[in-house]
C-alpha positions in Angstrom: -30.1 -63.7 7.5 -30.3 -67.2 6.0 -27.4 -69.3 7.4 -27.7 -71.7 4.5 -27.2 -69.0 1.9 -23.5 -70.1 1.7 -23.3 -73.9 1.9 -21.3 -75.2 4.8 -19.1 -77.1 2.4 -17.8 -73.9 0.9 -17.1 -72.4 4.3 -15.2 -75.5 5.3 -13.1 -75.4 2.1 -12.3 -71.7 2.7 -11.3 -72.5 6.3 -9.1 -75.4 5.3 -5.3 -75.0 5.7 -4.7 -76.5 2.2 -4.1 -73.9 -0.4 -5.8 -76.1 -3.1 -9.0 -76.5 -1.0 -9.0 -72.8 -0.4 -8.9 -72.1 -4.1 -11.5 -74.8 -4.7 -13.7 -73.0 -2.1 -13.2 -69.7 -3.9 -14.3 -71.2 -7.2 -17.4 -72.6 -5.7 -18.2 -69.3 -4.0 -17.7 -67.5 -7.3 -20.1 -69.8 -9.1 -22.6 -69.3 -6.3 -22.4 -65.5 -6.5 -22.6 -65.7 -10.3 -25.8 -67.7 -10.2 -27.5 -65.2 -7.8 -26.2 -62.2 -9.8 -27.6 -63.6 -13.0 -31.0 -63.8 -11.3 -30.5 -60.2 -10.0 -30.7 -61.4 -6.4 -28.9 -58.4 -4.7 -30.1 -59.3 -1.2 -28.7 -62.8 -1.4 -25.3 -61.5 -2.6 -25.2 -59.2 0.4 -26.1 -62.1 2.7 -23.2 -64.1 1.2 -20.8 -61.2 2.0 -22.2 -60.9 5.5 -21.8 -64.7 6.0 -18.1 -64.4 5.0 -17.7 -61.6 7.5 -19.3 -63.7 10.3 -17.6 -67.0 9.5 -14.2 -65.7 8.5 -13.1 -62.1 8.8 -14.6 -61.6 12.3 -13.0 -64.8 13.7 -10.0 -64.5 16.0 -7.9 -66.9 13.9 -5.6 -65.0 11.6 -5.8 -67.6 8.8 -9.6 -67.3 8.8 -9.4 -63.5 8.6 -7.0 -63.6 5.7 -9.0 -66.2 3.7 -12.2 -64.3 4.4 -10.6 -61.2 2.8 -9.5 -63.2 -0.2 -13.0 -64.6 -0.6 -14.5 -61.1 -0.5 -11.9 -59.9 -3.0 -13.0 -62.8 -5.3 -16.7 -61.7 -5.0 -15.8 -58.1 -5.8 -13.7 -59.1 -8.8 -16.6 -61.1 -10.3 -19.2 -58.4 -9.7 -17.1 -55.5 -11.0 -16.2 -57.5 -14.2 -19.6 -59.1 -14.9 -22.2 -57.3 -13.0 -21.1 -53.6 -12.4 -24.6 -52.4 -11.4 -24.8 -55.0 -8.7 -21.2 -54.1 -7.7 -22.1 -50.5 -7.2 -24.9 -51.5 -4.8 -22.6 -53.8 -2.8 -19.5 -51.5 -2.4 -20.2 -50.8 1.2 -20.9 -54.5 2.0 -17.6 -55.5 0.3 -15.4 -52.9 2.0 -16.9 -52.9 5.5 -15.5 -56.3 6.7 -12.0 -55.3 5.5 -12.2 -51.9 7.2 -13.1 -53.5 10.5 -9.9 -55.6 10.2 -7.9 -52.4 10.1 -8.5 -52.1 13.8 -7.4 -55.5 14.7 -4.8 -55.9 17.5 -2.5 -58.1 15.5 -0.1 -56.3 13.1 -0.4 -59.1 10.5 -4.2 -58.8 10.4 -4.0 -55.1 9.9 -1.3 -55.6 7.2 -3.6 -58.1 5.4 -6.5 -55.7 5.6 -4.6 -52.8 4.1 -3.2 -55.0 1.3 -6.7 -56.4 0.6 -8.2 -52.9 0.5 -5.4 -51.9 -1.8 -6.4 -54.8 -4.1 -10.1 -54.0 -3.9 -9.3 -50.4 -4.9 -7.4 -51.6 -7.9 -10.3 -53.9 -8.8 -13.1 -51.5 -8.3 -11.3 -48.4 -9.4 -13.4 -45.2 -9.0 -16.4 -47.3 -7.9 -14.8 -47.8 -4.5 -15.4 -44.1 -3.9 -19.0 -44.8 -3.2 -17.8 -45.8 0.3 -14.9 -43.3 0.3 -16.0 -41.4 3.4 -15.9 -44.5 5.6 -12.6 -45.7 4.1 -11.2 -42.2 4.8 -12.3 -42.5 8.4 -10.5 -45.8 8.8 -7.4 -44.4 7.1 -7.4 -41.5 9.4 -7.6 -43.8 12.4 -4.5 -45.7 11.2 -2.5 -42.6 10.3 -0.3 -43.0 13.4 0.6 -46.6 12.5 4.1 -47.6 13.5 4.6 -51.0 11.8 6.8 -50.3 8.7 5.1 -52.8 6.4 1.7 -51.4 7.3 2.9 -47.9 6.9 4.1 -48.7 3.4 0.9 -50.4 2.5 -1.1 -47.5 3.9 0.9 -45.1 1.8 0.3 -47.0 -1.4 -3.4 -47.2 -0.6 -3.6 -43.5 0.1 -1.8 -42.7 -3.2 -4.1 -45.0 -5.1 -7.3 -43.5 -3.6 -6.1 -40.0 -4.4 -5.5 -41.2 -8.0 -9.0 -42.6 -8.2 -10.5 -39.3 -6.9 -8.5 -37.4 -9.6 -9.7 -39.8 -12.2 -13.3 -39.5 -11.1 -13.2 -35.7 -11.2 -11.6 -35.8 -14.7 -14.2 -38.2 -16.0 -17.0 -36.0 -14.7 -15.4 -33.0 -16.4 -15.1 -34.9 -19.8 -18.4 -36.6 -19.6 -20.9 -34.8 -17.3 -23.5 -37.6 -17.9 -21.3 -40.4 -16.6 -21.9 -41.9 -13.2 -20.0 -39.8 -10.7 -18.8 -41.9 -7.7 -17.1 -39.1 -5.7 -19.3 -36.9 -3.5 -17.3 -33.7 -2.9 -20.0 -32.0 -0.8 -20.2 -35.0 1.6 -16.5 -35.3 1.9 -16.0 -31.6 2.6 -18.5 -31.8 5.4 -16.6 -34.7 6.8 -13.3 -32.9 6.3 -14.6 -29.8 8.2 -15.0 -31.8 11.4 -11.7 -33.6 11.0 -9.8 -30.4 10.6 -10.5 -29.5 14.2 -8.0 -32.0 15.4 -4.7 -30.8 17.0 -2.9 -34.1 16.3 0.1 -33.5 14.2 0.1 -36.6 12.0 -3.6 -36.3 11.4 -3.2 -32.7 10.3 -0.4 -33.7 7.9 -2.6 -36.4 6.4 -5.5 -34.0 5.9 -3.3 -31.4 4.3 -2.3 -33.9 1.7 -5.9 -34.6 0.7 -6.8 -30.9 0.6 -3.9 -30.3 -1.8 -5.0 -33.1 -4.1 -8.6 -31.9 -4.0 -7.6 -28.4 -4.9 -5.4 -29.6 -7.8 -7.9 -32.1 -9.3 -10.7 -29.5 -9.1 -8.6 -27.0 -11.0 -8.3 -24.7 -8.0 -12.0 -24.3 -7.8 -12.7 -25.0 -4.1 -13.7 -21.4 -3.3 -17.3 -22.3 -2.3 -15.9 -24.8 0.2 -13.5 -22.4 1.8 -15.8 -21.7 4.8 -15.6 -25.5 5.6 -11.9 -25.8 5.6 -10.3 -22.4 6.0 -10.4 -22.1 9.7 -8.8 -25.6 10.1 -5.9 -24.7 7.7 -5.3 -21.4 9.5 -5.2 -23.1 12.9 -2.4 -25.3 11.5 -0.3 -22.2 11.0 0.4 -22.3 14.7 1.5 -26.0 14.6 4.9 -26.7 16.2 5.7 -29.2 13.5 7.5 -27.3 10.7 6.4 -29.6 8.0 2.7 -29.2 8.9 3.1 -25.5 9.4 4.8 -25.0 6.0 2.2 -27.2 4.3 -0.7 -25.2 5.8 1.1 -21.9 4.8 1.5 -23.1 1.2 -2.1 -24.2 1.0 -3.4 -20.9 2.4 -1.4 -19.0 -0.2 -2.7 -21.2 -2.9 -6.3 -20.5 -1.8 -5.6 -16.8 -1.5 -4.8 -16.7 -5.2 -8.5 -17.7 -5.9 -9.9 -14.7 -4.1 -9.6 -12.3 -7.0 -11.0 -14.8 -9.5 -13.8 -16.3 -7.4 -14.8 -13.5 -5.0 -17.9 -12.5 -6.8 -19.4 -15.9 -7.0 -21.4 -16.0 -3.8 -22.1 -13.3 -1.2 -22.9 -15.9 1.5 -19.5 -17.6 0.9 -17.7 -14.3 1.2 -19.5 -13.4 4.4 -18.6 -16.8 6.0 -15.0 -16.4 5.0 -14.8 -12.9 6.4 -16.4 -14.2 9.6 -13.7 -16.9 9.9 -10.9 -14.4 9.2 -12.2 -12.0 11.9 -12.6 -14.9 14.4 -8.9 -15.8 13.9 -7.8 -12.1 14.2 -9.4 -12.0 17.6 -7.9 -15.3 18.9 -5.6 -15.1 21.9 -2.2 -16.6 22.4 1.1 -16.0 20.7 0.9 -19.4 18.9 -1.9 -17.9 16.8 0.1 -14.8 15.7 1.0 -16.2 12.3 -2.6 -17.2 11.7 -3.6 -13.6 12.6 -1.1 -12.2 10.1 -2.4 -14.4 7.3 -6.0 -13.5 8.2 -5.0 -9.8 7.8 -3.4 -10.6 4.4 -6.7 -12.2 3.3 -8.8 -9.3 4.5 -6.4 -6.9 2.7 -6.8 -8.9 -0.5 -10.6 -8.7 -0.3 -10.4 -4.9 0.2 -7.8 -4.6 -2.6 -10.1 -6.5 -5.0 -13.0 -4.3 -3.9 -11.0 -1.1 -4.5 -10.1 -2.4 -7.9 -13.7 -3.0 -8.6 -14.5 0.6 -7.5 -11.8 1.9 -9.8 -13.3 0.0 -12.7 -16.7 1.3 -11.9 -15.4 4.9 -11.9 -13.7 4.3 -15.3 -17.0 3.0 -16.7 -18.8 6.0 -15.4 -16.4 8.3 -17.1 -16.7 6.2 -20.3 -20.4 6.6 -20.3 -20.2 10.3 -19.5 -17.9 10.9 -22.5 -19.6 8.4 -24.9 -21.5 10.0 -27.9 -25.0 11.0 -27.0 -26.5 9.0 -29.9 -25.0 5.7 -28.7 -27.5 3.8 -26.5 -26.4 2.1 -23.3 -27.0 -1.4 -24.6 -25.0 -0.7 -27.7 -22.2 0.6 -25.5 -22.4 -2.6 -23.4 -22.1 -4.8 -26.6 -19.1 -2.7 -27.8 -17.2 -3.1 -24.6 -15.6 -6.6 -24.6 -14.2 -6.6 -21.1 -16.2 -8.8 -18.8 -15.2 -6.8 -15.7 -16.1 -3.6 -17.3 -19.5 -4.9 -18.4 -20.3 -5.8 -14.9 -19.3 -2.4 -13.7 -21.3 -0.6 -16.4 -24.3 -2.7 -15.5 -23.8 -1.7 -11.9 -23.8 2.0 -13.0 -26.9 1.6 -15.2 -29.1 -0.8 -13.3 -28.0 -0.5 -9.6 -26.3 -3.9 -9.7 -24.3 -4.7 -6.6 -21.6 -7.3 -6.8 -21.5 -10.0 -4.0 -18.1 -8.6 -2.9 -19.5 -5.1 -2.6 -22.4 -6.3 -0.5 -20.1 -8.3 1.7 -17.7 -5.5 2.4 -20.4 -2.9 3.1 -22.4 -5.3 5.3 -19.3 -6.5 7.2 -17.5 -3.1 7.6 -18.2 -2.6 11.3 -17.2 -6.2 12.1 -13.9 -5.8 10.0 -13.0 -2.5 11.5 -12.9 -3.5 15.2 -10.3 -6.3 15.0 -8.1 -4.3 12.6 -8.0 -1.3 15.0 -7.2 -3.7 17.9 -4.4 -5.3 16.0 -2.8 -1.9 15.3 -1.5 -2.1 18.9 -0.4 -5.8 18.7 2.9 -6.5 20.4 4.3 -8.1 17.2 5.6 -5.5 14.7 4.7 -7.5 11.6 1.1 -7.8 12.6 1.0 -4.1 13.5 2.3 -3.2 10.0 -0.2 -5.5 8.3 -3.0 -4.1 10.3 -1.9 -0.5 9.5 -1.7 -1.4 5.8 -5.2 -2.9 5.9 -6.6 0.1 7.9 -5.2 2.6 5.4 -6.8 0.6 2.5 -10.1 0.5 4.3 -10.0 4.3 4.7 -9.3 4.7 1.0 -12.2 2.4 0.2 -14.4 4.5 2.4 -13.2 7.8 0.7 -13.9 6.3 -2.7 -17.5 5.4 -2.0 -18.4 8.4 0.2 -20.2 10.0 -2.7 -22.3 7.0 -3.6 -25.0 7.4 -1.0 -23.3 4.8 1.2 -23.3 5.7 4.9 -21.0 4.2 7.5 -23.0 5.1 10.5 -23.2 1.5 11.5 -19.5 1.6 12.4 -19.9 4.4 14.9 -20.5 2.0 17.9 -17.3 0.2 17.0 -15.3 3.4 16.8 -16.7 4.7 20.1 -15.6 1.5 21.8 -12.1 1.8 20.3 -11.8 5.4 21.5 -11.7 4.2 25.0 -8.9 1.6 24.3 -5.9 2.2 26.4 -3.5 1.3 23.6 -2.4 4.4 21.8 -2.3 3.1 18.2 -5.9 1.7 18.4 -7.3 4.9 20.0 -5.4 7.1 17.5 -6.7 5.3 14.5 -10.2 5.3 15.9 -9.9 9.1 16.1 -8.9 9.3 12.5 -12.0 7.2 11.5 -14.2 9.5 13.6 -12.7 12.5 11.9 -13.5 11.0 8.5 -17.0 10.2 9.5 -17.6 13.7 10.8 -16.3 15.2 7.6 -18.7 13.1 5.5 -21.7 12.4 7.7 -21.8 15.0 10.4 -25.6 15.5 10.3 -26.2 11.8 10.6 -24.0 11.7 13.6 -25.8 14.5 15.5 -27.9 12.1 17.7 -24.8 10.5 19.1 -22.5 13.6 19.3 -22.9 14.2 23.0 -21.9 10.6 23.8 -19.0 10.9 21.4 -17.9 14.1 23.0 -17.9 12.5 26.5 -15.7 9.7 25.3 -13.4 12.1 23.5 -13.0 14.3 26.5 -12.4 11.3 28.8 -9.7 10.2 26.3 -8.2 13.7 26.2 -7.7 13.6 30.0 -5.8 10.3 29.9 -3.9 10.6 26.5 -0.4 11.2 25.5 0.5 14.4 23.6 0.5 12.5 20.2 -3.1 11.5 20.6 -4.2 14.9 21.9 -3.6 16.3 18.4 -5.9 13.8 16.9 -8.6 14.2 19.5 -8.5 17.9 19.0 -8.9 17.4 15.2 -12.2 15.5 16.0 -13.3 18.0 18.6 -12.6 20.9 16.2 -14.6 19.1 13.5 -17.5 18.9 15.9 -17.1 22.5 17.0 -17.5 23.7 13.4 -21.2 23.1 14.0 -22.4 26.2 16.0 -24.7 24.2 18.3 -21.8 22.2 19.6 -19.0 24.9 19.7 -19.7 26.1 23.3 -20.4 22.6 24.5 -16.9 21.5 23.3 -15.3 24.5 25.1 -17.3 23.8 28.3 -16.2 20.1 28.4 -12.6 21.0 27.7 -12.5 23.5 30.5 -14.2 21.1 32.9 -11.6 18.4 32.0 -8.7 20.9 32.5 -10.2 22.0 35.8 -10.4 18.4 37.1 -6.8 17.7 36.0 -5.1 20.9 37.0 -1.8 19.3 37.5 -1.8 18.6 33.7 -3.7 21.7 32.6 -0.6 23.8 31.7 0.9 21.2 29.3 -2.4 19.9 27.8 -4.0 23.3 27.8 -1.3 24.7 25.6 -1.7 21.8 23.1 -5.5 22.0 23.2 -5.9 25.7 22.8 -3.2 25.9 20.1 -4.9 23.2 18.1 -8.3 24.8 18.5 -7.0 28.1 17.2 -5.3 26.4 14.2 -8.5 24.6 13.2 -11.2 27.2 14.1 -11.5 31.0 14.3 -8.9 32.0 16.9 -10.8 35.1 17.9 -14.0 33.2 18.5 -12.0 30.6 20.5 -10.4 33.2 22.7 -13.6 35.1 23.4 -15.5 31.9 24.2 -12.9 30.6 26.6 -12.5 33.8 28.4 -16.2 34.3 28.8 -16.7 30.7 30.1 -13.9 31.2 32.6 -15.6 34.3 34.1 -19.0 32.7 34.0 -18.1 29.4 35.6 -15.0 29.8 37.7 -14.8 33.4 38.8 -16.5 32.7 42.1 -14.8 29.4 43.1 -11.4 29.0 41.5 -9.5 32.1 40.5 -6.2 30.1 40.4 -7.6 28.0 37.6 -8.6 31.2 35.7 -5.1 32.7 36.3 -3.3 29.6 35.0 -5.6 29.3 32.0 -5.1 32.9 31.1 -1.4 32.5 31.4 -1.6 29.7 28.7 -3.7 32.0 26.5 -1.2 34.8 26.9 1.7 32.6 25.9 -0.1 31.5 22.8 -1.2 35.0 22.0 2.4 36.3 21.8 4.0 33.3 20.1 1.7 31.4 17.7 1.3 32.4 14.1 -2.4 31.3 14.2 -3.0 34.3 16.5 -1.2 36.9 14.4 -4.5 38.4 13.2 -5.6 38.9 16.8 -2.2 40.4 17.7 -2.6 42.8 14.8 -6.0 43.9 16.0 -4.6 44.7 19.5 -1.5 46.4 18.0 -3.7 48.7 15.9 -5.9 49.6 18.9 -4.5 53.2 19.0 -3.9 53.6 15.3 -7.1 52.5 13.6 -8.6 55.5 11.7 -12.0 54.0 10.9 -14.4 54.9 13.8 -16.4 51.7 13.5 -13.3 49.5 13.6 -11.9 51.5 16.5 -15.0 50.7 18.5 -14.8 47.0 17.6 -11.1 46.9 18.5 -11.8 48.5 21.9 -14.5 45.9 22.6 -12.1 43.2 21.8 -9.5 44.6 24.1 -12.0 45.0 27.0 -13.4 41.5 26.5 -10.0 40.0 26.9 -9.0 42.4 29.6 -11.8 41.3 32.0 -10.4 37.8 32.1 -6.7 38.6 31.7 -7.0 40.7 35.0 -7.0 37.4 36.9 -3.3 37.1 36.0 -1.2 40.1 36.7 1.5 39.6 34.1 -1.1 38.6 31.5 -3.0 41.8 31.8 0.3 43.8 31.7 1.3 41.9 28.6 -2.1 42.6 27.0 -1.7 46.3 27.7 1.9 46.5 26.4 0.9 44.6 23.2 -2.0 47.1 22.7 0.3 50.0 23.5 -1.9 51.0 26.5 1.3 52.0 28.4 -0.4 54.4 30.8 -2.9 51.7 31.9 0.0 49.2 32.2 2.0 51.7 34.3 -0.9 52.3 36.7 -1.4 48.6 37.1 2.3 48.2 37.9 2.2 51.0 40.4 -0.9 49.4 42.0 1.3 46.5 43.2 2.3 48.7 46.0 -1.2 48.3 47.4 -1.1 44.5 47.6 1.3 41.8 48.8 3.7 40.8 46.1 4.7 37.1 46.5 7.3 35.0 44.8 4.8 33.8 42.3 4.3 37.4 41.0 8.0 38.0 41.0 8.5 34.9 38.9 5.8 36.0 36.5 7.5 39.4 36.1 10.7 37.7 35.3 9.0 35.7 32.6 7.4 38.9 31.2 10.9 40.5 30.9 11.9 37.5 28.8 8.8 37.9 26.7 9.6 41.5 26.0 12.8 40.3 24.4 10.9 38.2 21.8 10.3 39.4 18.1 6.7 40.2 18.9 7.8 43.2 21.0 10.3 44.7 18.6 7.9 47.6 18.1 8.0 48.3 21.8 11.8 48.3 22.0 12.0 50.6 19.0 9.5 53.0 20.7 12.1 53.5 23.5 13.8 55.8 21.0 10.7 57.9 20.7 10.6 58.9 24.4 8.5 62.0 23.8 5.7 60.0 22.2 5.7 57.1 24.7 6.6 58.5 28.2 4.5 55.8 30.1 6.4 53.0 28.3 9.6 54.1 30.0 7.8 54.3 33.3 6.4 50.8 32.8 9.8 49.3 32.2 11.4 51.2 35.1 8.4 50.1 37.3 8.9 46.5 36.4 12.6 46.8 37.1 11.9 48.3 40.5 9.6 45.4 41.4 12.2 42.8 40.7 14.9 41.8 43.1 18.4 41.9 41.6 18.9 38.9 39.4 19.0 37.7 35.8 15.7 39.4 34.8 16.6 42.6 36.6 20.0 42.8 34.9 18.4 42.0 31.5 16.0 44.9 31.8 18.5 47.3 33.3 20.9 46.6 30.4 18.1 47.4 28.0 17.3 50.7 29.8 20.9 51.7 29.9 20.7 52.3 26.2 18.3 55.1 26.9 20.2 58.4 27.1 20.2 60.7 30.1 18.3 63.2 28.0 15.5 60.7 27.7 15.5 60.0 31.4 15.4 63.7 32.2 12.5 64.1 29.8 10.8 61.3 31.5 11.3 62.9 34.9 9.6 66.1 33.6 6.5 64.0 33.1 5.8 65.7 29.8 2.2 65.6 28.7 1.7 64.3 25.2 -1.6 65.0 23.4 -2.8 61.6 22.1 -6.4 60.4 21.6 -7.5 58.1 24.4 -9.7 55.2 23.6 -10.1 53.7 27.0 -11.5 54.7 30.4 -8.2 54.0 32.2 -9.5 54.7 35.7 -12.4 52.3 35.2 -10.2 49.5 33.9 -7.6 50.1 36.7 -10.4 49.9 39.3 -11.5 46.6 37.7 -8.0 45.2 37.9 -7.7 46.2 41.6 -11.0 44.6 42.5 -10.1 41.4 40.8 -6.6 41.4 42.2 -7.9 41.7 45.8 -10.5 39.0 45.1 -7.6 36.7 43.8 -5.5 37.4 46.9 -8.5 36.6 49.2 -9.3 33.4 47.5 -5.7 32.3 47.4 -5.5 32.9 51.2 -8.6 30.9 51.8 -7.3 28.0 49.7 -4.0 28.1 51.6 -5.8 28.1 54.9 -8.0 25.1 53.8 -4.9 23.3 52.7 
């Protein structure tokens, strides 16, 4: 730099204490700049400004700083008025010395700097925006200023700069060919970094600028949301109420743009969704309100997508019902709705909207955080997550027939199945059920892994979730190649958790029978019990059979099987007789492992003679308290509506002699107590004549379907096997 570019005489005049000499110095400086400007000597003008900075604004003396600022202001005024093109090139040079004074230690120096910058902004108007980013940085650095005079001046400067930005945007809108001084892209990049701050007053300052930008750009900042949205959402956890409310207001203003702008750019959508999901997964209670707002945004995206799907369906129906002679392009021209046109184009040409691509590509990423938030400790967040999850399911149902598969979400659902929080796991089960209903064949390669996770969850779950798990397992079982696998895994789980097997087994078997063929379920379970556990755990078989017996005599889903057993002796068709006998014997082989279950089966099937001989055979074995307790339970069962037929048959003593013997035999086994008195009271109603007839052991000619001695022998063998294994287990214990 040439030190002689500004004559020493001018510098001395500017440094003088006399006001007249200072003004004289400014006039000479003005003339010097004008002479260089007329010759187009841009470099010399920049050197003049640099000299003023070195000789004046950078000096320690306050009066020199102030006079240097006045001199720079004089140069700026001349250039803007007479040489605007040169002024544009010198904006940074003119503002930089003033900005540096904003960081001066002395309050007065900073005050002069703000006031000078305010005057420069008035002089240069929108042109000053050419160095806006740097000015903004210095403003931000002084946003914590305490001196009242400086604060007031900073406020006026900030308002003026906002006004200039609004003016620049408006001028660009009215005259696109005009020089545009404000670079929104550059400023947004700068703003993105600044929004990471946690300083309250800085956040407040930034929110003010975001609000102005949104207003002056006619609420059209959608493409910039990925740069600023995360920062705004983070402010929702701010302790300062004013900042928090400001961020909330701005987030709501931005949310209104989603429906209008959502189909502009797929990449923007994906970036926004990524930010929303990141916030949903943040830890800490201070982020709860941000999580709630993120859920509201995700819900809005899904709502707009659902609306788009509905419009698409209407368009399809419109095309299907349009006259055959009307061509598709004519139909397009006749339909004036922009949204409908897009949807018709989608139907005709396979067009996929940016929103559609975004949702389908991001579904697995969206689903995980939503399922997790279903178990959030805050009720409002749980409700919002539930609402969003329900909408997501509706969206999936609506597009299930459009060759769109959701197999990519299976890993997410499998992970959520193992979640220890009930709401999350339960909803994951609902999703798995939906997937199996729609894409079961596509899921076959992963079924075994899914089964393992479901069974593990079944072992640890509360009763409410058990129902949903069984829905999914039943859905899998509908495919023949997996039916027995499901039964196997359920029995293994119950065997490992025998302390819970009675309660859970009842729920599980009941649900299976309600969703699948009850007869097939019973036959498979009983066969598996014999095949796997008859040699090593007869107690487990006995307990499981007891569960099956209770369901058989109480649940409406098993009414058909009950009717088959009831008609065992009354079926007239020979083929059906044989089938019914096979059904009875199939169940009998496993029911023998539980004394009262096999007697119940015989009584239900009206095989009274076999039941009587089984009861009599108790004299050959040791009857323990457990058997006596089971007999007492059986007496209560005989009082249920299912056995009305049996109680009425007591009146037909000639036709059912072994029924009376069964009941008297049961009563003889019981010690005197509640069950004993219940049965005795029932039998008191039988007349002496009936009892005498019973004593005569009258033979009734009825057709026998079963080999009673063979079945009785089977019962005895199994009973002794059970006693031996029970004794061994007691000894080991």
